[in-house]
N, C-alpha and C positions, 0 to 999 in steps of 0.2 A: 841542661839536658841530662837525663838519667844514665843512658848508656852511650855507646859510641855513635849511635844513629837512631833516628826514629824508625819504629817498626811499622810495617804494613800489617794487614790482617793475616795472621798466620793460621787461622782456622782451616782454610782450604788445604794448606800444606799438611796439616795433621789428619784431615779427612783422607787424603791420599796415602799417607804413611801408616794409617791405623793397622792394616793387616800385617805389616812387617815392622811395626814400631819396636816391639820387644827385642827383636834381633839386633836392630840398630842401637837401641838403648843399652843393651848388654855390652856393646863395644865401648860406649861412653863410660859406663861404670867400671869396666875392666881397666881402662887406660887413664881415666881422669876423675870421675865423680864418685867412685866406689866408697871412699872413706867418708865423704860428706853424707851419702845416703845411709851408710851403716850407722853413723852418729845419730842421724835423725830417727831412724827406726828404734835405736836403743833408748832415745829420749821418750818416744811415745810409749814403748813397753813399760818403762819405769814410771811414767806418769799416769797411765790409764788405770782406772779403778772401776769396779762394778757400778752400774747405774749411770755412768757418764756417757754423754753422746759426743760423737766425733764427726767432723766434716773434713773430707779430703777434697780440697779445692784444686781443680786441675788434675783430676785423678788419673788421667790417661787410661791405660788398660786395666787398672785396678790392682797393681802389684802390691801396694801397701795394704789395701783392704783384705786381699787374699791371705796375706801373712797374718794379720790380726785375727781374722775369723778362724784360721786354722789353729790359732793358739787360745781360742775360747771366747773371744769377744762376741757378744750377741749381735746378730745382723740388725736387730732393731735399734742398736746404738749408732749405726754407721750410715752416713749420707755421702754419696759421691756426686761431685759436680764437675762438668767439663763443657767447654764451648763446642767441642766437636762431637756431633752425633755418632759418627763412625767410631770414635774412640770409646764412647759409652757403650756402643754395641759389642765391643770386645769384653765388656763387663757383664754380659747377659747371664752368665752362670752364677753371678753373685746375688743372693736374695736380699739385697739392700735397696734403700731408696736411691734412685738415680735422677739427677736433675740436669737439664741442659741449661747452661748459663755462663756468663762471663765473670771473671774475677773483678773486673772494674765495676760491676753492677750486680752484686750477689743478691739473689732473690729470697733472702731470709731476713727475719726480724733482727733488731739489735739484740746483742747478748744472747744468741740462740744456742751456742755450743760451748761445751766444756773444753774440748780440744779441737783446734783447727790446724790442719796440716796443708802445706803447699810445697810440693816436691817437683822441681824442674818445670815449673809453670810460670812463675813470676816473670822470668826473662822473656817469655813469649807474648806478654801483653802489650797492647799499644800504649798504655799509660801505667807504668809500674807504681808511681806515687799513688794514684787513685786505687790501684789494686791493693797495695799495702794498707791504705786507709780502710778499705772495705773489709779486708781480712781481720783487721783489728776490731772493727765495728761489731762483728758477729761473735766475738769472744766474750764469754761471761766473766764478770768480776770473780777473781780467783782462778780463772782458766788460763790456758796457754795457747800460744801460736808457735808452731814449729815450721821453720822454713829451710829448704835446701835449694840453692840456685847457682847458676853459672856466675862466677865472680871475676871481676876484672883485677886479678892479682898477677904478679910476675910468674910467668910460666917456667917450669923446670924441665929442660930437655926437649928433644925433638918431638916425642910423642904428644906431650901436652900442647906444643905449638901446632902440630898437625890437627889435633882434635878441635882446637880453638878455631882455626881457619875453616875447618869443615863445617862447623856450626854456622859461622857467619856466611859462608858461601851458599849454604842451603837456604838461608833466610828464614830459619825456623826458630831463631832466638838471638840473644845478644848477651854480652857479659856486663853485669851490673856492678856498681860500686858497693862493696859491702858496707862501707861507712855511711853511704847515702841511705841505704836501706835501714840501717840502725837508727840514723837520725830521723827518718820518716816515722818509724815505729815509736820512738821516744817522744815525738811531737804529739802523739795521741795520748789522751789523758789516762794516767794510771798505769802505764806500761814501763817495765824495765826489761833490758835486753842483755843476753849473754851470748857471746860468740863461742862456738864449739870448735876446737882446733881440728883441722884436717888438711891433708895435702891435696894438690891438684888445683886447677882453676875453678874452684867451687867453694861455697860457704854454707855453713849450717848455723842457724840462729835459734835460740830459745827465748821467746818473749812472754813474760808473765804479766797478766793484768791484775793489779792489786784489788783486793776487796775493799769496800768503803770502810773508813775508820769506825770502829765499834761493832763491825759485823764480821763474824768469823768466816774465813775463806771456805771452810767446809760447808757451811749453810748456804753459801752462794753457788758452789760448783759441785756439790754432791760427792766430795771426796778428795779434791785437791787441797788437802789440809796443809801441805807444805808451801802453798802459795803465800806470798807476803801480804800483810795488811798495810795499806797506804797510811803513812803518818806524815802529814805536812806541818811544818812549823808556821 
């Protein structure tokens, strides 16, 4: 079993929380997940290049997209996906493509995106294994998957413990094994994973999909030239 318990359908919870989600989420970031999210946003800024396209899967109210658009990323490069229609309604001000859909069954072709992000959404799915597999599926060779999620790591202090129990009590998510997520990604062909250090009951992962042997990463992903080329013995 991936987390501590099987999750029910959380979409209805996020439909109800949509109008006040940002206020509640700021509390989580302030006390528990801020470092993990900052690490992910820094990764995306460092990796993004002109002409690349990005999928924010489980986009919530569009915080990451707003940040990237304000820094010059073209709206044509960004696609937002969330299973909650009400959460997507909070993104109405963003002139980007918006898709209602689940992480466990992404409505996109294989290898469709240069950068795929999933921030505080993997832990809300009914089947994290399947969601990770789907996220990997839509990453182009030479592209990257950036994840931030609630991680089942030892808590430090009363604040982390309170935030942990609050999430479980609300039934809006669970704490996943960071090692299990890494192993699931690495089981997908051509992926290497790096864990980005951060404090709190959270994890940030960078997964790169290698370009095929003999094909430059740049030609595959329109700019992620630093992505490794797979070389198998």
